[in-house]
Steps between C-alpha positions, in 0.01 A plus 500: 500500500464820701869573459469426131214745458692738719802472279275518194340809649839631570616435163186659360548802732860521395397482140216752557745734690766471234247548229338785681832686565617439155165616341490808724863602419452445129161674492626790705799549272261509198285760667808701588606484129159591380476806737851604391397472126175696568706776695751510212226518245355810671846659490529424132158634444591813684821535296299476177260764623790740593657439161165606345534823707844552346362449151214736577742765626715466182187528282392813692842664453494416129147651473607814691808552275284436186249771625787756562638423147156550355484845662834584352374463141275803527781743591731698265794527744568509868745686732662330803266672738192406293624138490549492881145646559357236245673208676382632843144508367537155360595366840141557612345282224569180684638534862611137489748575228803710604788549260815622675592705185370552151669627181439578139785378270572547137721316241780741382708417196876572496456808256233655736708465819655843500167672427320291787776578756486864418113509548525291810791708638654184610726232333380138442657300796523148624211395727722394800774765432328839457838672463595270219393593141344209315732350243438573134240264347253495212203578719416570866181473706525802730290636776346831405253562790515340854295515813796418718833648401683325793428155355663321207214647279671846509490725180765417255547137616556247210301202602674282249806512737304305773445130392162453683362840376641434155295170473171681606517804270618311191221236550240786556621677179465179291158420631291822498178473691634264761610585851828322573620404847874461535756311708592620850799733567666664797411872513680791664317446830634142513147339460407277214284675229351389178433718194165502311469662162272567209514696175324836493503832310575849615438765242601377150769266624474155639663397825469254786337553841697313773434463875705352782329259754662439833469133544608506861226743602243305315581165647537663838144631474385169376654326794350738756153518347425166347762235576387255784711464799787244481491517122793675338561599153835505293524651148767361276581617151622271233668582164726329254852593442692497171528104512120474558566387857230598759623745760298575810535829696318570829283816487294471819649271774771244444547223260454222744203428728520542881651187664182425687261530207235236458444539128559755216242560232693635182290683237666643195374828362583624156380862401664692222871468554471404875572142585419435874470211730272573801608268790236472764654352813246328731637506851411240769279754686279575201136461610648365828661204315341178379208377709647172626299478831280245338803286418626510860169414634461207261843371595440531878156367464612209281749411787215473741278328257574152655366621828213738393378370174152651520637850603766485225247403236268778614794749510600388151152551374493858653837559330369368169192732550724796569715419190187482289380829633826666393472337165137630463598849610790503242266375228241770584773763500619387149142502381463867619817604328397320184158678517667842548737440204206385283307823592810715426529340150132552432519874563783544240399625152709222342462138455747284710538125455761277665600173311734234648780321320245241371290784338229448755299790641586594861347842559294746291336844534138580409602716204635185334139378445441798260825442300431122484142541374340383845625145538317470836389138431855369456725731687645338823821455695711236309328565158748435235573771245376285213145504657495882486636500142229258401241750635666787315491298172133436543454887521677528160803682651749296286311529172370228269651147490515169676459576880756260637761612257428860575524441887813299462662775284413774749618293795835437322529873427451598860748238630761601240472860595607416857397610841648849448344640179249745366196438282195682357160381370188663369171399662185438295363841602812669353678574831884466499629301798871489602629192689835506688629190670733502809694186577472341860806373680372139512368486154169623351415871442271778585299640211379870516220600260468869416243681276714728274219592263522876561877495479495295164246739358713806593802326349324432181383864481840618555637268240256634253588859591860417444443339154305810389772726621766294341310519169479884522875510578577284202286726270670807647839340459432419138394849425815638679725259304347628177551860609861413599560333171375806314708738718817287440429499135458878494813539718707272268376700193613821676838351588558401131391839388739676742783265405443583125458864553800529721710327247374732227582804716856407570620514137414870460623569848832347424536716199407817697742415774782411256463810281469726812816347637679577161369861519603536868852370431517705175604203290464702180573854644320756706125537492503873476309687768580416864142463584474200270755331729250521781231353281718223395586416857131504586418287209770238591392495862120476422577228244702286757221544760238406246706200395536395862122509545436316179754242599323453838154479321658239266637295790173504689301405194743211417463376858125509489499339150742223632766609247775607739760235573793520746849455380661353811867477575725492807666837583661714758237718667735761642626569147149549378431749777809709425398508133160628599638762747723632221198554275311677788771699673485798265131551544534470882781745496286754300214451765756552782419161651734293700518133398614268773609139415496230773626207319681190647863422387382176324172355380432167337404504133142536393330307222258738322444725205781759538336759285166474685670524843673824378160610366354450851777685678503790248123553532501483887809741521342728251172503694698579821683791320177630351313511837772600737554883556848657457750432778325172579662164503449156321636173648569190292535177693528130401546199720377138581222434753496194741324286230781570248278743286683789337335829608547836323387808679471865371425747793445867440404806709245618240140606510372145599163334446196444705430132578176516304686614183766220494271253332396759243860591381565128435224494234595594133418871398381579863640813672428646839493868407217647288609493130426878457707594816784252519845645537691198360524356157438135402200276428511271798663180342826495690389337830248252336772389253752451779242291694418293194877424425562415860212248497618345180820410687303339769544786737287791603501893570394670823465873568504651849440875500414788735375847371764770529755249631599282214451165320669167526466252196618148553554244216545131590659236282450140639784300645487242214638776265791576735813294434 
C-alpha cells in the first residue's frame, strides 16, 4: 500500500513536474512575445511621431515659401543683388527651414526667347549642361533670378529640361495658390535634393518661386537631433514609369533594411508631386531591446515549481503585480497624452471632430459645441452621426419637413460627398461656416469647421462692386460703339465723296494733259512764241502730277469704300522690276542718283495684282528719288526669307525719318514737314497706299529709318503667294 501511494505520489509528482515545466515554458514564451510586441509597438509609435515631424517640417517649408512669394507680389522688379539680399533676409524668418538655393523663374514663349536672352545676357540652357543651349520649343520655364548661381538653379536654366523640376513647376503653374513639393533629384554636390514651388508675381508679370531643399542635410539633422538610438531611417521615392509600373529609388539610405533589423515600419508620404516611403528600421538595441527578463524568470521559476511551489506562486504573483504596474503606467501615460491633445484642440479657433469608419464620434474640440448648437446632453464618444443630425433637425437647421426624412437625406448627402470633401452651411444667426473633411487611413474622417462669415461678406461686397463696374463698362462700351458707328459712317461718306470727286477731276485733267501733249509735240504746227513752249511743258507736267495725286486719292477712297478689287495673276517678278526701273531711270538720272539693283538670277513666280505691285514699287522708288540728295544712291533688293515669304526692299541714302514720325507718314494726307515750309511736293498718299495694297495681298510694309542717314522700306508678300 505504501509503495502504491509512493508510486501514486511519484506519478503525481511527475505529473506535477511535467505540468509545471510545461506551464512555465509556455507561460514564459507568452510573456516574452508580449514584451516583444510592446517593445515593437513603442518603436512603431516613435516612427509615427517622427513621421509627423517630417510632415511638420514640410508644412513649415511650404509656409515659408508662400510667405516669400507673398512678399514678391508687392515689388515692381528686382535685380540679382536685391534678390540675394531678400532671400538672405527670408532665411531669418524661420531658422528651422533652410533652402539650399532659391530662384525666381518665368515662362518664356518661343517668340520672346531672343528678347529674354538679350536682357538676361545669357542663353537659355539645359539644367544639367549649362554649356548646351536648350533646344527649340514652344515655351520654356527659365530661371531669371537665383540665390545660388553654382547650383542647378543658375540664371538661364530651362527647368523643363530636368524631369523632376519640370513636374514641380508645371504642377505649380496649373494650381496657383498651392505650394508644390517635387520628387527628389541628384544635385551638383551629389546630395539628393527636392524642389518646392509656388506661383507668384514680380512686377506686372507672373512667375514661379522655387527653392531647393537638401534632403540629406535635413534627415541628417533629424537623425542627430530627434531620432532615438538604434532606430534608423531610410527614404525611398516611388514613381510610375510609362507602363504604370511602380519604380522605387533610394533617396536616403539603401533600398533594403540592415540584415540584423528587428522590424521595419513603412509609412507612405504624398505631398505635391513627391511620393515617398519612410522606412523606420527598429534595431535590436532600441530601448535596450525587448524586456524578456520576466519570461526567463517565469521559465526558470516554473522549472523549480515542483520543488518550491509556494515560492514560485509568490514569485508569479510579484511578476503579475509588476506587469500590472507597467500596464497602469502605460495607461496613465496614454491618458496624459490624450489630455494634452484635447487641450491643444480646444485652443484652436476652429472646430475639429474625428469620426470613425462607422460614422461614430471619436474626438471633438470645444468649438464644435458652438457649431452644433450646444448638444452637451447627447455628445459622447461613440455617438452616431444620426444622433447629432437629429439634434440639428430639432434646431431647424434643415428647414421644414418630416424630421426622419430630413435627417436621412442629410446623412446620405454627407456619406455620398465622401471623406475628402468641402461643404458650407449657414447658421441660424446668419454666420457662414465652412466644413472640410480629411480622410483617415483606416476609414473615417476628420471634420474641420471654420467661421468664414467675414470672408463671405467681403466676397459679396467685391462681387457687387464688380457687377457695378461691369454695368458702367457696358454703358461706356455702348456709347463708344455708337460713336464708332457714327465715325465710320462719316468716314464712308467722305470716302464716297473723294471717289466721286476724284473721278470727276480725272476727265478734265486727261483733256488738259492730252491737249498739252499735242501742243508740246506741235501736232498742228508751232505755237508761236518760245515762252509758250515753257508754259506748255509746265502745264503738261503739272497736269500729270495732279493726275497722279487724283489717282492716289481715288485708290485710297476705293479701298476705304471697299470698292477696290485685286486682279490677281501669276507673273515674273524680275520682269516687273525691270519695267519699273525703266520708268524711273530718267528721273534718277536727272537727279544724279545711282540706282543699284541687287537681284537674284532667278525667282519663283508671284501670284498677285501685277499693276498694284508695279504701283507699290513706283511709289517707293519715287519717294526714294524725291528725298535723296544728288550723288546719293538707291538700292533695290528682292529675295525670299527662311519662311518662303517674298521680300522687296528699297534702301536710300536720303534725309531719313525720326522713329516718332514713321507712324505719321503711314497715315493718309499726313506729312512730317510743316505744310508752309516743306521742300517737297505731294499730299502724303504714296506710303499709305503702298501699305494698304500690301495688306490687301496678305502682307505688310515696314519702315526703318535714321535721320540724315537714309531709309529702308520693306514690303512682304506671304509664302502662299510664291510659286
